[in-house]
C-alpha positions as CSV (number, residue, x, y, z in Angstrom):
1,G,0.0,0.0,0.0
2,T,2.9,2.4,-0.1
3,G,1.8,3.7,-3.6
4,V,-1.6,4.5,-2.1
5,I,-0.1,6.4,0.7
6,A,2.3,8.3,-1.7
7,T,-0.8,9.2,-3.7
8,A,-2.5,10.5,-0.6
9,I,0.5,12.6,0.2
10,K,0.5,14.1,-3.2
11,G,-3.2,15.1,-2.6
12,N,-2.4,16.5,0.8
13,L,-4.7,14.0,2.3
14,A,-2.3,11.7,4.2
15,S,-2.2,11.9,8.0
16,Q,1.2,12.6,9.7
17,E,1.0,9.1,11.1
18,A,0.6,7.5,7.7
19,I,3.5,9.6,6.3
20,E,5.8,8.5,9.2
21,K,4.8,4.9,8.6
22,L,5.7,5.2,4.9
23,I,9.0,6.8,5.7
24,N,9.9,4.1,8.3
25,I,8.9,1.3,6.0
26,A,10.8,2.7,3.0
27,A,13.9,3.4,5.0
28,S,14.1,-0.1,6.6
29,L,12.1,-2.4,4.6
30,N,14.4,-4.9,2.9
31,A,17.9,-4.8,4.5
32,K,17.2,-7.1,7.5
33,P,15.0,-9.5,5.7
34,S,17.6,-10.0,2.9
35,E,20.2,-10.8,5.6
36,I,17.9,-13.2,7.4
37,M,16.8,-15.1,4.2
38,R,20.4,-15.9,3.4
39,G,20.3,-18.5,6.2
40,F,17.6,-20.5,4.3
41,D,17.3,-22.4,1.0
42,V,15.5,-19.6,-1.0
43,H,13.9,-20.7,-4.2
44,A,13.1,-17.2,-5.5
45,C,13.0,-13.6,-4.2
46,T,12.0,-10.2,-5.6
47,D,11.0,-6.9,-4.2
48,V,7.6,-5.4,-4.6
49,T,7.8,-2.3,-6.7
50,G,5.9,-0.8,-9.7
51,F,4.0,-4.0,-10.7
52,G,2.5,-4.3,-7.2
53,L,2.4,-7.5,-5.2
54,G,0.0,-9.2,-7.7
55,G,2.1,-8.3,-10.7
56,H,5.4,-9.5,-9.2
57,L,3.8,-12.8,-8.0
58,L,2.4,-13.3,-11.5
59,E,5.8,-12.6,-12.9
60,M,7.3,-15.3,-10.6
61,A,4.6,-17.7,-11.5
62,R,5.1,-17.2,-15.3
63,A,8.9,-17.5,-15.0
64,S,8.7,-20.7,-13.0
65,K,5.8,-22.1,-15.0
66,K,3.9,-22.7,-11.7
67,E,0.6,-21.6,-10.2
68,I,0.8,-19.4,-7.1
69,E,-2.1,-19.0,-4.7
70,I,-2.2,-15.9,-2.4
71,W,-4.4,-15.5,0.5
72,A,-5.6,-11.9,0.3
73,K,-6.5,-11.7,4.0
74,E,-2.9,-12.6,5.0
75,V,-1.2,-9.8,3.1
76,P,-0.1,-7.1,5.5
77,V,-1.5,-3.7,4.7
78,I,-0.8,-0.4,6.4
79,P,-4.2,0.3,8.1
80,E,-4.6,3.8,6.5
81,V,-4.3,2.3,3.0
82,W,-7.8,0.9,3.2
83,E,-9.3,4.4,3.9
84,Y,-7.2,6.1,1.2
85,A,-7.9,3.4,-1.4
86,S,-11.6,3.6,-0.6
87,M,-11.4,7.3,-1.4
88,G,-10.0,6.5,-4.8
89,L,-6.4,7.5,-4.0
90,I,-4.9,4.7,-6.1
91,P,-1.9,5.2,-8.4
92,A,-2.9,5.1,-12.1
93,G,-0.2,2.4,-12.5
94,S,-2.2,0.1,-10.2
95,Y,-5.1,0.0,-12.6
96,A,-2.7,-0.7,-15.5
97,N,-1.2,-3.5,-13.5
98,K,-4.5,-5.1,-12.7
99,H,-5.7,-4.8,-16.3
100,F,-2.4,-6.1,-17.8
101,C,-2.5,-9.2,-15.5
102,A,-6.2,-9.9,-15.6
103,S,-6.1,-12.8,-18.1
104,L,-3.7,-14.8,-16.0
105,V,-5.2,-14.1,-12.6
106,D,-8.1,-16.1,-11.1
107,V,-9.8,-14.1,-8.3
108,S,-12.2,-15.7,-5.8
109,S,-15.6,-14.0,-5.5
110,S,-14.8,-13.3,-1.9
111,V,-12.0,-10.9,-2.8
112,S,-13.3,-7.3,-3.2
113,E,-12.2,-4.9,-6.0
114,L,-10.7,-2.6,-3.3
115,T,-8.5,-5.5,-2.1
116,L,-7.4,-6.2,-5.7
117,D,-6.6,-2.5,-6.1
118,I,-4.3,-2.7,-3.1
119,L,-2.8,-6.0,-4.2
120,F,-1.8,-4.5,-7.5
121,D,-0.7,-1.2,-5.9
122,A,2.1,0.4,-7.9
123,Q,4.8,1.0,-5.3
124,T,8.2,2.5,-5.2
125,S,9.2,0.8,-2.0
126,G,7.5,-2.5,-1.1
127,G,8.6,-5.5,0.8
128,L,10.3,-8.7,-0.4
129,I,8.5,-11.8,-1.7
130,I,10.6,-14.7,-0.5
131,V,9.8,-18.2,-1.8
132,L,10.9,-21.0,0.5
133,S,9.8,-24.6,1.3
134,E,7.0,-24.8,3.7
135,K,9.4,-25.9,6.5
136,D,11.8,-23.1,5.8
137,A,9.0,-20.6,5.5
138,S,7.9,-21.2,9.0
139,S,11.4,-21.0,10.4
140,C,12.3,-17.9,8.4
141,L,9.0,-16.2,9.5
142,A,9.8,-16.9,13.1
143,K,13.3,-15.4,12.7
144,L,12.0,-12.3,10.8
145,Q,9.5,-11.6,13.6
146,A,12.0,-12.3,16.3
147,E,14.2,-9.6,14.6
148,G,11.4,-7.1,14.8
149,I,9.9,-7.4,11.4
150,K,6.4,-7.8,12.7
151,E,4.7,-7.3,9.3
152,A,6.4,-10.5,7.9
153,S,3.8,-13.1,7.1
154,I,3.2,-16.2,5.0
155,I,0.7,-15.0,2.3
156,G,0.4,-18.0,0.0
157,K,1.9,-21.0,-1.6
158,V,2.9,-22.6,-4.9
159,V,0.0,-25.0,-5.6
160,N,0.8,-26.9,-8.8
161,N,2.6,-27.1,-12.1
162,H,-0.5,-27.8,-14.2
163,N,-1.8,-24.3,-14.5
164,K,1.4,-22.9,-15.7
165,G,2.2,-19.3,-15.1
166,K,-1.0,-18.2,-13.3
167,L,-1.9,-16.5,-10.1
168,R,-4.9,-17.4,-7.9
169,I,-6.1,-14.9,-5.3
170,I,-8.4,-16.2,-2.6
């Protein structure tokens, strides 16, 4: 949701608290996680930037010829993002991302359009997507959280090789 907050800042609508969260996240987001993940057997990793979380996950699915399932409710979102996105403060690139990826993304009927807008949020500074085995994922998550990265979470899984290069959002 950092793109949504940046858009709110441009419109002079962001709270000081949201601005401070964005600055803190952007300043410290990936250094510690990248150090921690080196202690595990990482299958793939990318940062979330202009294509948004959904776009980068689809890019990984296509490159690996696998289907990735993400659990929308598990994705950490800065609380203010919901308010700003519901006001329409969504970067134009987010709509382009969603449209570009649409033919390769299956979305559960339980996932709202607002949630999709946030999942495809065009960002300049997002977190890391780290792909690990299920066993390593739990251990890595515990280490990330122990090191103070409270937003770290398991948000999905690789589900099969039969639906090559697709993303499923539930």
